[in-house]
C-alpha positions in Angstrom: -26.9 -64.8 -74.1 -23.4 -64.9 -72.5 -22.3 -61.3 -73.4 -19.1 -62.3 -75.0 -17.5 -61.2 -78.2 -16.4 -64.7 -79.6 -18.2 -68.0 -79.4 -15.5 -69.7 -77.4 -15.8 -70.9 -73.9 -13.0 -72.1 -71.4 -13.6 -75.6 -69.8 -14.0 -75.9 -66.2 -11.0 -77.6 -65.0 -9.9 -78.8 -61.6 -6.8 -76.9 -60.2 -6.6 -74.9 -63.5 -9.8 -72.7 -63.6 -8.3 -70.1 -61.3 -8.6 -66.2 -61.7 -5.4 -65.8 -63.7 -6.6 -68.0 -66.7 -10.3 -67.1 -66.3 -9.7 -63.4 -66.3 -7.3 -63.7 -69.3 -9.8 -65.9 -71.2 -12.5 -63.2 -70.6 -10.3 -60.3 -71.5 -9.5 -61.9 -74.8 -13.4 -61.8 -75.7 -14.2 -65.4 -74.8 -15.8 -66.7 -71.6 -13.5 -67.6 -68.8 -14.5 -70.1 -66.1 -13.6 -70.4 -62.5 -13.6 -74.0 -61.0 -15.5 -73.8 -57.8 -14.1 -77.1 -56.3 -10.5 -75.9 -57.1 -11.1 -73.7 -53.9 -10.8 -75.5 -50.7 -14.0 -73.9 -49.2 -17.1 -71.7 -50.1 -15.4 -68.9 -48.5 -12.2 -69.3 -50.6 -14.4 -69.4 -53.7 -16.1 -66.0 -52.8 -12.5 -64.5 -52.5 -11.4 -66.0 -55.8 -14.6 -64.6 -57.6 -13.8 -61.2 -56.1 -10.0 -61.5 -57.3 -11.1 -62.4 -60.7 -13.4 -59.4 -60.9 -10.5 -57.2 -60.0 -8.7 -58.6 -63.1 -11.5 -58.4 -65.7 -14.7 -56.3 -66.2 -15.8 -58.9 -68.7 -18.3 -61.8 -68.1 -17.1 -64.9 -66.5 -18.8 -68.1 -65.2 -18.2 -70.5 -62.4 -18.0 -74.3 -63.0 -19.6 -76.5 -60.3 -19.0 -80.3 -61.0 -21.1 -82.6 -59.1 -19.3 -86.0 -59.0 -18.7 -88.8 -56.5 -15.6 -87.7 -54.4 -13.4 -89.3 -51.8 -14.0 -86.4 -49.4 -17.8 -85.2 -49.0 -18.3 -81.7 -50.6 -20.8 -79.1 -49.2 -22.4 -78.4 -52.6 -25.1 -76.2 -51.0 -22.5 -73.9 -49.5 -20.8 -73.6 -52.8 -24.1 -72.8 -54.5 -24.8 -70.2 -51.8 -21.4 -68.7 -52.5 -21.9 -68.5 -56.2 -25.4 -67.0 -55.9 -24.3 -64.5 -53.2 -21.3 -63.3 -55.2 -23.7 -62.2 -58.1 -22.2 -64.7 -60.5 -24.3 -64.3 -63.9 -23.3 -67.6 -65.4 -22.9 -71.3 -64.0 -21.6 -74.3 -65.8 -22.7 -77.4 -64.0 -21.3 -80.9 -64.8 -21.5 -84.3 -63.6 -24.7 -85.3 -61.9 -28.1 -83.8 -62.4 -28.1 -80.0 -61.3 -32.0 -80.2 -60.7 -31.6 -79.6 -56.8 -30.1 -76.3 -57.3 -31.9 -75.1 -60.5 -34.6 -73.0 -58.4 -32.0 -71.2 -56.6 -29.9 -70.4 -59.8 -33.1 -69.5 -61.7 -34.4 -67.2 -58.9 -31.1 -65.4 -59.0 -31.3 -64.9 -62.7 -28.3 -67.0 -63.5 -27.7 -68.5 -66.9 -27.0 -72.3 -66.5 -25.0 -74.2 -69.0 -24.9 -78.0 -68.3 -22.2 -80.2 -69.6 -23.5 -83.5 -71.1 -22.0 -86.5 -72.9 -25.3 -87.9 -74.5 -28.2 -86.5 -76.3 -30.6 -88.1 -73.6 -28.8 -86.1 -70.9 -28.8 -82.9 -73.1 -32.7 -83.3 -73.5 -33.0 -83.9 -69.8 -31.0 -80.7 -69.0 -33.3 -78.7 -71.5 -36.4 -80.1 -69.7 -35.0 -79.0 -66.3 -34.7 -75.4 -67.5 -31.1 -75.2 -68.5 -30.2 -72.3 -70.7 -27.5 -73.9 -72.7 -25.9 -77.2 -72.8 -22.2 -78.2 -73.5 -22.2 -81.4 -75.6 -19.0 -83.4 -74.9 -17.8 -86.0 -77.3 -15.7 -89.0 -76.7 -12.6 -87.0 -77.6 -12.8 -84.8 -74.4 -10.6 -84.6 -71.3 -12.1 -85.7 -68.0 -15.3 -87.6 -68.1 -16.6 -88.6 -71.7 -19.5 -90.8 -70.5 -19.8 -94.4 -71.1 -21.2 -94.3 -74.8 -18.1 -93.5 -76.6 -19.8 -91.4 -79.2 -17.7 -88.7 -80.9 -18.8 -85.2 -81.9 -19.3 -86.1 -85.6 -22.4 -87.8 -84.4 -23.2 -86.1 -81.3 -23.3 -82.5 -82.6 -25.6 -83.0 -85.7 -27.9 -84.9 -83.3 -27.8 -82.1 -80.9 -28.7 -79.7 -83.6 -31.6 -81.8 -84.7 -33.2 -82.4 -81.3 -32.3 -79.5 -79.0 -34.4 -76.3 -78.9 -31.8 -74.4 -76.7 -28.3 -73.3 -77.6 -25.4 -75.7 -77.3 -21.6 -75.7 -77.2 -19.5 -78.3 -78.9 -16.9 -79.6 -76.5 -14.0 -82.3 -76.8 -11.4 -82.2 -79.6 -11.5 -78.4 -80.2 -8.5 -76.1 -80.1 -8.0 -74.3 -83.5 -10.1 -72.3 -86.2 -10.7 -75.6 -88.3 -12.6 -77.1 -85.2 -14.6 -73.8 -84.5 -15.7 -73.7 -88.2 -16.6 -77.4 -88.1 -18.6 -77.0 -84.9 -20.6 -74.2 -86.2 -21.3 -76.1 -89.4 -22.6 -78.9 -87.4 -24.9 -76.8 -85.6 -23.4 -75.7 -82.5 -23.4 -72.1 -81.2 -19.8 -72.2 -80.1 -17.1 -74.4 -78.8 -15.8 -75.2 -75.2 -12.0 -75.7 -75.0 -10.3 -77.1 -71.8 -7.2 -78.7 -72.6 -6.1 -76.1 -75.2 -6.4 -73.2 -72.7 -4.2 -75.3 -70.3 -1.3 -74.7 -72.8 -1.4 -71.0 -72.6 1.0 -68.4 -71.0 -1.7 -67.7 -68.1 -2.7 -71.2 -67.2 -1.6 -71.6 -63.5 0.3 -75.0 -64.1 4.1 -75.8 -64.4 5.7 -75.1 -67.5 7.0 -78.6 -67.7 3.4 -79.8 -67.9 2.7 -77.5 -70.8 5.8 -78.4 -72.6 5.1 -82.1 -72.3 1.6 -81.4 -73.8 3.1 -79.5 -76.7 5.4 -82.6 -77.4 2.5 -85.1 -77.2 0.7 -86.6 -80.0 -3.0 -87.6 -80.2 -2.3 -91.0 -78.9 -0.9 -89.7 -75.5 -4.1 -90.0 -73.5 -5.5 -93.0 -71.5 -8.8 -93.9 -70.4 -9.1 -94.9 -66.8 -11.8 -96.0 -64.4 -13.5 -97.8 -67.4 -14.1 -100.9 -65.3 -15.9 -98.8 -62.6 -18.2 -97.1 -65.3 -16.8 -93.8 -64.5 -14.4 -93.3 -67.4 -11.9 -90.5 -67.3 -9.6 -89.4 -70.1 -6.1 -88.4 -68.8 -2.7 -87.8 -70.0 -0.8 -91.1 -70.5 1.9 -91.1 -68.0 3.4 -93.7 -65.7 0.6 -93.4 -63.1 -2.2 -93.5 -65.7 -0.5 -96.7 -67.3 -0.3 -98.4 -63.9 -4.1 -97.7 -63.2 -5.0 -99.1 -66.6 -2.7 -102.2 -65.6 -4.6 -102.7 -62.4 -8.1 -102.5 -64.0 -7.0 -105.1 -66.4 -6.3 -107.8 -63.9 -8.8 -110.6 -63.4 -11.9 -110.0 -61.3 -13.7 -106.9 -60.4 -11.7 -103.7 -59.9 -11.7 -102.3 -56.3 -11.5 -98.5 -56.2 -9.4 -98.7 -53.0 -6.6 -100.5 -55.2 -6.2 -97.4 -57.3 -7.4 -94.5 -54.9 -3.9 -93.7 -53.7 -2.7 -93.1 -57.4 -5.4 -90.9 -58.4 -6.0 -88.7 -55.4 -6.8 -85.1 -56.5 -4.1 -83.5 -54.3 -1.6 -85.5 -56.4 -2.7 -83.9 -59.5 -2.6 -80.5 -57.8 0.9 -81.1 -56.7 2.1 -82.4 -60.2 0.8 -79.0 -61.7 2.7 -77.1 -58.9 6.0 -79.0 -59.2 6.2 -80.1 -62.7 6.8 -83.9 -61.6 5.1 -85.5 -64.5 4.5 -88.8 -62.8 3.4 -87.6 -59.5 -0.4 -88.1 -60.3 -2.8 -88.0 -63.1 -4.2 -84.9 -65.0 -7.2 -84.7 -67.5 -6.2 -84.0 -71.1 -8.1 -84.5 -74.4 -7.0 -86.0 -77.7 -6.7 -82.3 -79.0 -3.1 -82.5 -77.5 -2.3 -83.8 -81.0 -3.0 -80.4 -82.5 -1.2 -78.3 -79.7 2.2 -77.1 -80.8 2.8 -73.9 -78.9 2.1 -72.0 -75.8 0.4 -68.5 -76.7 -1.3 -66.1 -74.6 -5.0 -66.5 -74.3 -5.3 -63.3 -76.4 -3.3 -64.5 -79.2 -5.0 -68.1 -79.2 -8.5 -66.7 -79.3 -7.8 -64.1 -82.0 -6.0 -66.8 -83.9 -8.7 -69.4 -83.7 -11.3 -66.7 -84.7 -9.3 -65.6 -87.6 -8.8 -69.0 -88.9 -12.3 -70.0 -88.6 -13.5 -66.7 -90.4 -11.1 -67.5 -93.3 -12.4 -71.0 -93.7 -16.0 -69.8 -93.6 -15.5 -66.7 -95.8 -12.8 -68.2 -98.0 -12.7 -71.9 -98.6 -16.5 -72.6 -98.0 -17.8 -69.8 -99.9 -15.4 -70.5 -102.8 -16.8 -74.1 -102.9 -20.2 -72.4 -103.7 -18.6 -70.6 -106.5 -19.3 -67.2 -104.8 -16.7 -64.5 -104.7 
């Protein structure tokens, strides 16, 4: 359906999903994704799509995340830019993509919607989405408010969905890919793991800190606002959690200066690890090197094939 060699999709990540990473993932035989709102305007997105096309002749997608923002976003204009650029695959996330589905479908675009619950996945299927990405509680960014892990979500999705689905959240190696396929998924979506690659356009200090981190080095912020986000545990994230723990109702205005998106972008550029917050999943506990995207994808596929053809077949007593 996606025209890719391996069942691996790069997550759509703010400030990270640029042409350098997207093209490297696609050239490795997986599906790279540009993040629309990383670009400051629809015109800039059009230019980034063209730049990515100059770096790969393989399929790639564009992520459009529809979430409450401090500054209003001209979503309609971003959608127009995506359609007019002839992009073949779009990943939508956040709020319901229904307003833009007719435009995407008319343009023949394959739509993947990111969901954190089975009820949302079923709604996406009913709206005409071609595929969904099912996000477990382990994931970076917004895991929803149900706190259900992929060990439960993926078998439920396999049981109830009729369209293909990707497993997202907690994936970064061949064991994870084999497990996702065993639980009924058609592939995996990896965000955090692709951040820690040679081509990811973020400061080396950030990558190195994620290599050093354990599975315990993430924090859940915005819980009191029912807009939970999993981020790397640094001084800023811990300050936000501290403010949210104070008696009374949390006011977003109290924490907004700490979590402004521009601070995350500046952190990725400068390597100042306590300048802002950045999304990171629990998979950081399984990341211990900074390979190229090609090496990473080939290694994951080889590991998964060995597990499926070797370990699992041997358990059936087959040679």
